[in-house]
N, C-alpha and C positions, 0 to 999 in steps of 0.2 A: 758355453759357460753356464753352469747352474747357479743362479743367483739366489741364495737362500736368505738374503737380506729382505726380501719381499715378504711381508706378513699380511694379516687379513685385511688391513685397512691401509697400510702405509709401509714405509721402509725403515728397517732398523737392523743394525749389524754391528759386529765387533771390529774395531778399527784394526786394519792390517790383516784381517782374516776374511771377514765376509763384506767388508766395505772399505774401500780406499779411493783415491782420486781417479784411477782408471775406471773403477765401476761407476763412479759419480758422472764421468763423461758419457759412458754408455747410457746412463739413465737419462741424461741431458738429451742426447740425440733421440732416444726412443720417446721421451715426452713430447718433444717438439712434433714428432710424427703422429703421436696419439691424440693431441689436443688440435692439431692443424695450425694453418697459418695465423699469425697475429702476435700480440704482445704476451710475454710471459713475465710475471712478477716473481723475483727471488729474494729471499731474506735468510738471516742465519742467526743462531743463538750465540751464547757467550762461551761456549766450549773452544779450547785452544785448536781443535781440528776442524771446527766449523767454517771459518773463512776460506781454508784451502779447498775443502769440499765444495763449497759454494762457487769458488772460482772454476773448479773442474766441471761442475755442473753447467755453468755459464758457457764454458767453452764448448761443451757438448750441444747445448741449445743453439748457440749461434752458428755452429757447423751445419746445422740442418735448417738454418734460415730463420730462426726465431729472433724477434726484437725483444731484447731483455731489458727489464727495468729492475736494477739492482737497488733495493731499499736498505741494504746493509744490516747492521745489528738491530734486531727488533724482536717482537713477539710473534707467535704464529698467527694470532688474530690480526696483526697488522698486515701480513700478507694476504689473509682472507679479505680484509677491508680493501686493500689496494687493488686486488684482482677484481672485485665487484664493482668498486667505485670508478675504476678506469675501463671497465668493460673489456678486461684482458681475456685472452684465450685460456689462461690458466696461471697457477701459481705454485711455487714449491718453497717450502720452509725447511732449511736444514736444521735439524734439531734432534736431540735425544731426550728432550724434555726432562724427567726425573730419573732416567736410567743411570746406572753406574758409570763412572768416568771413562771406561774403556769402550763404551758404546757411542754411536752416533746414528742419525737416520734422516729421513725426509717425510714431510706431510705434503700431500698433493691435492690440489683442486683444479676443476675445469672452469668452464665459463659460468659467470654468476656465483663463483665460489662454490659450486656443487662439488661434492666428493666424487671421486672417480668411482664408477660402478665396480665393485670387486670382481663380479663374474665376467664382465666384458672388457671395460676400459683397462682396469688395473691388470687383468690377465694379459690383454694385448700389449700393454706396456712392458711387462715382464718379459713376454716372448721376443719382442723387438730388441729389448736390452741384452738378452742372452745370445741371439743370433748376431746382432750388431752388424747386419748387412743390409744396405740400401742401394738399390739399382739406380735410382735417379739422383744426379747431382743437384745440389742446390747452391744458390747465391748465398754466401754467409750473411748472417744478420749482424746487427750492432748491439752493443750494450751500453745503457745510460744509467748513471747513478742519480736517483731521484729521491728526495726527502718527502715522504707522504705523511709524517707524523702529525703535522698541523691539521690536515683535513681529517685524519683519524680522530684526533683529540676533540676536534670540533663536533664531530658526528656523535661521539660518545657523550660529551658534556650536554648536547642538545636534548638527550633523553631525560634530563632532570630539570627540576625548577629550582635553580641555585638560591634564589632569594628566600625560599622557605627551609633552607637546610641549616642545622646548627642551633645553638653551639654544640659542638662535638669535638671530643679529643680522640685521635686515631692513632694507632700503632700500625705502621706499614712495613712488613718484612718481605723484602724482595729476594732474600735468599742467595744474593750475589749473582742472580740470574739477569734476565733482560727487563724485568718489570719496572725498575726504578724510573728510567726517563719517561716512559709512557704514562706512569702514575703522576709524575710531576706535571706533565703537560696538561692532563685532565684536571688535577687539582688546581692548577693556576687558572683554568678557565672557569671552574666552579667559584673559586674565590673572587675572580673578577665580576662574576655575576651576582655576588652577594652572599655566597656560602660562608658561614662562620665555622672555620675548621682550624684546629691545632693538630699538627702532624708530627709524630715522632717516627723518624725513618731508621730502620734497622737493616744492616747487611745491604745497603742500598746500591752500592756500586757493583757493576759487573765484574767478576773475577773467575777466569777460567780455571783456577786452582781450587775453587769453592772451599775456602778455609774454614767455613762454618758448616760444612757438610753439604752433600748433594741437595739441591733445593727440591725436597720432597716433603711437604707438610703432612703427609700421612704417617711419617716415621715418628714415634713418641718422642724421640730426643729432639727433633725439630719443633714439635708442638710445644715442648717445654720452654724453648727459646722464646717463642712468641707470647705464650700465655703468661710467662713470668714478667716479661717486659710490660704487658698490658696492666698487670697488677702493680708493678713498680711506678709506672707513669700515671696511675689513676685514670686510665683511659676508658672510653665508653665502648670501644670496639677495636679488635685486632684483625688484621688482614694479612694472609700469607699466601704466596704464589709458588708454583713449581717453575722450573727453569725457563720455560717458554710462555709462562703466564696465561696458558689457555684454561687453567683451573685456578680457582681461588678457594681459600678456606677461611672461615670466620671464627672469632674467639670472643665470647661475651666478656662483660666487664669484670667477671670473677676469674678470667683467664681460661675458662673451659672452652674447648673446641665444640662448635655447634655440629651435631650430625648432619650429614649430607642431605638425607631425606627431609630434614626439618628446614633446611634452607630452601629446598625445592618447594615445600609447602608454603613458606613465606613469600617467595617470589611468585608462586602461582596465584596466590591470593591477591597480591598487588596488581598482577596482569589482569585479573578478572574484574577488579574495581574499575579499570579503564575500558574493559571490553566484556561485559556480562554475557554469559552464555557461550563463550568461546571455548574451543578445544584447548586442553593442555596436554602436552605429551610427556610421558615419564617412562623410565625404565622399570621392569617388573621385579627388582630384587627386594625392595622394602617399599610397601604401598599403602599401609594403614593410615599414616598421618597425611599423605599426599592426597589420597582418594577422599578422605573425610573433609579436608579443607577445601578441595575442588567442589565437592558436593554442596557444602555449606554456602559457598560463594556462587552458587548457581551456574557452575561451569561443567565441562564435560571431560572426564579423565580418559585419556587415550594411551594405553600401554604400547610400547614399542621395544623391539629387541635391543639389548644394550649394544652400544657403539655408535660413534657419530654418524656413520653412513645411514644407519636405520633411523636414528632419532630425526635427522634432518629431512630424510624422505618422508616420514610420517608427518612432520610439521608442514611441509609443502603440500602434502595431500590433503590436510585438514584445515590449512590456513591458520595454524595455531600461532598466537603471538609469542608463546614461551614454550620451552621444553627443558627438562632438567633431569640429570642423572645423580644418584646419591654419591657418585665418585667425584662430584664437584665440577662436572661439565655443565654449563648453562648456555642454552641456545635461544636467540632472539630473532624473530621475523624482521625487525627493524634493523638487523645487522647481517643481511643476506643469509638468514637462518643459520648463522654460524654460531660457534661456541666463543664465549668471551669471558676472560678473567677479570676484566675491568668494569663492564656494565653492572655486575651484581653488587659491587660495593657502592657504586654510584646510586643504584636503586635502594639498597638497604639503608644508607644514611638518610635518604628521603623518607623512608618508612619510619625509622627511629624518630626523626624530627617531627613528623606528623602525629605519631602516637604518643610521644612524650613518655615513654616507658623505657627501662633498661632492656637490653637485649635478652638477658636471662629470663625475663618475665615472659617475653614472646615465646621463648623456647620451652619453658617449664611445663605449660599446659599440655603441648603436643607430646613431649617426651614422657609425661606421666601417663596420658591416655594411650600412647603407643610405644612402649619400650621396645628397643630393638638391640641386637647383638653387635651391630657393626660387622663388617665383612671379615670373615675368618678364612684364612687360606691354609690349605693342606697340600703338602707335596706327596703325591702318590704315583705308583708306577704307570697306571692307566686311569686318567681322570674320568673318562667317559664310562668305562666298565664299573668304576667305583660308584659313580653317580647312579648308574642303573641298579646296581645292588641295593643302595639306600632306598631308591624309590620303590622297588620291589618290596622291601621290608615294611615300608609305611603306607603303601597305596591303599591297603584294605581299610585303614583307619581314616583315610582322607575324605573330605567332602568333595574335593575336586583336585584334579592334576592337570596343570596347564603346562604345554610344551613351547610356549612362545620363545622362551629363552632358558635353556636347560630344562629344569623341571621346577615348577612352583606348586607346592601342595598346601592346601587349605584345610584347616581342621576347625572344630567348633570354636576353640578359644585360642588358636595360634596359627601361624603361617610361616613356611620356609620357602627359600629359593636355593636351589643347588645347581651349579653350572661349571663346566670346564672353561678355564680361561682361554680367550682366543689368542693370546700372545705368550703365555707362559705354561710350563708343565704343572699346572695348579688346579686344584679343585677349590671353588669358592662357595662359602656358605653363608646365608643370612637368615636369621630367625627373628620373628616379632610376635608380640601378643598384644591383646587388648587390655591394657591396664594391669597386667599381672607380672611383676618383676621376678617373683618366685618361680612362676611357670616358665618364664623365659630361661632362667638358669638351668631349670629342670631339663627343657627340651634341648638346649645348647649341649648338655652333657650327653643326653640320649643320642642325638645325632651324631656327635663326635665319636661316641663309641661305635656306632654303626660303621662309620668311615674307617675307623682304626681296625675293626674287626677283619680277620681272615676271611677271604671269599670261600 
């Protein structure tokens, strides 16, 4: 069986076509063989198909002798936490995150919540699942249902100084995904420690029908929901999550969404206040605000290829306390080097409380000095070929062409990154300048024209 649901870093497929219960059982058997003997943590998101897929996965795992800890409805980072905290052999989260309703998938980690290496471990897992033949019989394992949320919430809340937080009014938009209960558990601990928080909850309860739209805060219509509520409630901060809450997005007190690279810069500066001189890992798509902030804070900016497997590996290599991607993935050494959608807001409310300035003021300076286009996606027949055509047209003008991730071209007054998506047939473009919004618009138009031009 050819399993096309295996992608660059994880598993994602269309229900009933490329992913179903039978395939989930195959994956369970193969995962148990790949990570070896020991405990495997399993969780699932709020989609209607997720509990059934999780049960099938668990069936496959126990068939091959795994001892399964089922933590039930949760966020991806709760599987990461439980895997590391319990010293388990691996963890699997059944989730399609922000994908359309007809999709589901799985995110996989090994010991210490390390991502499976795409070239070796994930490839071996795929091969085993496709053949689904095992010569050696195994005694079946057992499955236990365990609630790990209290330990998880304790761990996250311990990264803050609750007595110094507030007063702040927050809008928290869970998007009818799984963020609500985890947010509540963390907020309760912060309040018990002295944090002064008023919380307005929006779309808080999990609902597999997603009556307010698929929880994807990158969609403009979803951003409007959160931003408008922030203004209506006179809140200091808005927070919105995707379906499995491994990404979080922030809105300032005016209701405006904060660009991803600005959030990375703010969290990088906070990390460097605690650990001067440390490495901070970031993706190479938009770098001006991030690199300038890290340099000013006496840190070391370390670029890594986009994608959680690459960011986490580079963080472990450099012992970085923090790593961030403009796509709203934020990684923390004190969280098994994993991405978390809860730790960023806990840290940000501490930053706002300490500085006593509105979030818009923290954002305005960096946005003014380093305006950026935001990620622009293009549907093209051959993303790689189109990228190379654009690079060829501009390379002679560039001061530098970097191939770490797609192609990053640096010019005297502007910079761009263009790359083919790892998961979709899309070409992704980011453009930035140094303090020149007019030049930004001009260069976006120029590069867009090159992409649209016939070869």
